[in-house]
C-alpha positions in Angstrom: -14.5 -1.5 -57.0 -18.2 -0.8 -57.2 -18.9 -4.5 -57.7 -16.9 -5.4 -55.0 -18.6 -2.6 -52.4 -21.9 -3.7 -53.6 -21.2 -7.5 -53.1 -20.3 -6.7 -49.7 -23.1 -4.8 -49.1 -25.6 -7.5 -50.2 -23.7 -10.0 -48.1 -23.9 -7.8 -45.0 -27.8 -6.9 -45.7 -28.5 -10.7 -45.9 -27.2 -11.2 -42.6 -24.0 -12.8 -43.9 -20.5 -12.0 -41.8 -17.7 -10.9 -43.7 -14.8 -13.5 -44.1 -12.3 -11.4 -42.4 -14.8 -10.7 -39.6 -13.1 -12.9 -36.2 -16.6 -13.2 -34.6 -17.9 -15.3 -37.8 -14.9 -17.7 -37.5 -16.2 -18.6 -33.9 -18.3 -21.7 -33.6 -21.6 -21.3 -31.8 -21.3 -22.1 -28.0 -23.3 -25.6 -27.0 -25.6 -25.6 -23.9 -23.9 -27.1 -21.0 -24.5 -30.4 -20.2 -27.6 -31.1 -17.7 -25.7 -33.3 -15.3 -28.6 -33.7 -12.8 -29.7 -37.0 -11.8 -32.7 -38.3 -13.9 -35.0 -38.1 -10.5 -34.1 -34.4 -10.1 -34.9 -33.6 -13.8 -38.3 -35.3 -13.8 -38.8 -33.9 -10.2 -38.3 -30.3 -12.3 -40.7 -30.9 -14.6 -43.4 -32.8 -12.9 -43.0 -31.4 -9.2 -41.4 -28.6 -8.8 -43.9 -25.8 -9.8 -46.2 -26.9 -6.9 -43.7 -28.2 -4.2 -40.7 -25.9 -5.1 -36.9 -26.7 -5.3 -36.9 -26.7 -1.4 -39.9 -28.9 -0.9 -41.8 -26.8 1.2 -44.6 -26.1 -1.6 -46.6 -22.7 -1.8 -48.1 -21.6 1.2 -52.0 -22.0 0.9 -51.6 -23.5 -2.3 -49.5 -26.7 -2.4 -48.3 -28.4 0.7 -44.8 -28.9 1.8 -43.0 -32.4 1.2 -40.1 -31.7 3.2 -40.1 -34.3 6.3 -43.4 -35.4 5.2 -44.9 -38.7 6.5 -45.6 -39.7 3.0 -42.3 -39.0 1.7 -40.5 -41.2 4.4 -43.2 -43.9 4.5 -43.3 -47.4 2.6 -42.3 -47.0 -0.7 -45.5 -48.8 -2.4 -47.9 -46.3 -0.3 -46.2 -43.3 -1.5 -46.2 -44.6 -4.9 -50.0 -45.3 -4.5 -50.1 -41.7 -3.2 -48.5 -40.2 -6.0 -50.4 -42.4 -8.6 -53.7 -41.2 -7.5 -53.2 -37.8 -6.8 -53.0 -37.8 -3.1 -55.8 -40.7 -2.9 -57.9 -38.4 -5.2 -57.5 -35.3 -2.6 -59.7 -33.4 -5.1 -62.7 -35.4 -4.0 -62.0 -35.0 -0.1 -60.8 -31.7 0.0 -60.1 -31.1 3.7 -56.8 -29.4 3.8 -55.8 -25.7 4.1 -54.3 -25.9 0.7 -56.2 -24.6 -2.2 -54.7 -26.5 -4.9 -55.0 -30.5 -5.4 -52.2 -33.0 -6.6 -53.2 -34.3 -10.3 -52.9 -38.1 -10.4 -49.2 -39.4 -11.9 -50.5 -42.9 -12.8 -49.4 -41.8 -16.5 -45.9 -41.9 -16.1 -44.1 -45.1 -16.5 -42.5 -47.3 -13.5 -39.2 -46.4 -13.9 -39.7 -42.5 -14.1 -41.8 -42.7 -10.9 -39.3 -44.5 -9.3 -36.7 -42.1 -10.1 -38.7 -39.1 -8.9 -39.9 -40.8 -5.7 -35.9 -41.7 -5.0 -35.2 -38.1 -5.7 -37.9 -36.8 -3.3 -36.9 -39.4 -0.5 -33.2 -38.5 -0.7 -34.0 -34.7 -0.9 -36.6 -34.4 1.5 -37.2 -37.7 3.5 -34.1 -37.4 5.1 -32.5 -39.9 2.8 -34.8 -42.4 3.1 -34.2 -45.5 0.9 -34.4 -45.4 -3.0 -37.9 -46.5 -4.5 -37.6 -49.4 -7.6 -39.6 -49.4 -10.6 -40.6 -53.1 -9.3 -42.2 -51.3 -6.1 -43.8 -48.8 -8.1 -45.2 -51.7 -10.5 -46.3 -53.6 -7.5 -48.0 -50.6 -6.0 -49.6 -49.9 -9.5 -51.1 -53.5 -9.8 -52.8 -52.8 -6.4 -54.7 -49.9 -7.3 -58.5 -50.2 -7.9 -59.3 -50.4 -11.4 -62.2 -48.7 -12.8 -65.3 -50.9 -13.6 -65.7 -52.0 -17.3 
C-alpha cells in the first residue's frame, strides 16, 4: 500500500493527473478559427494600431481614414499613398498629427490589395475592391531610387 501511495504522489508531483480524474480525460480546447476576411486580418496587423478599428485614428497622433479622400479615390493613387507612407509624409510634416505613416511598399501586391479593399469597403462607403494588378501597376510607377 505504501508503494501505491508513493507512486500516486510521484505522479501528482510530476504534474500528471490520476487516471480516474475526469478532467484528465478531456481534450484540450482548441482556439476558435479566425473567420475574418484576409483584408481585415492584414489591416489588424499593419494598420489597426494607428487607425483603430473604427478608422478614426488617434487624435493628435494618427489621422482618421473613415470617409477619407484617399480611401475613396483612385485605387492606384491609394496604393501609391500607402506604399510611400503618405507620399513621404515625414519629409513634409505639415499636419496636426504627431506621427507619420511608415511606407508599406514591402508588402506583396496581393496583401496590399486585400488591405485596401477592406479599407475601402469598411471606411470608404463601399468603394470598389482593389486588385493586385492595380497595386502592381501603382508600384511600377513609383520613383525608383538612383543606383
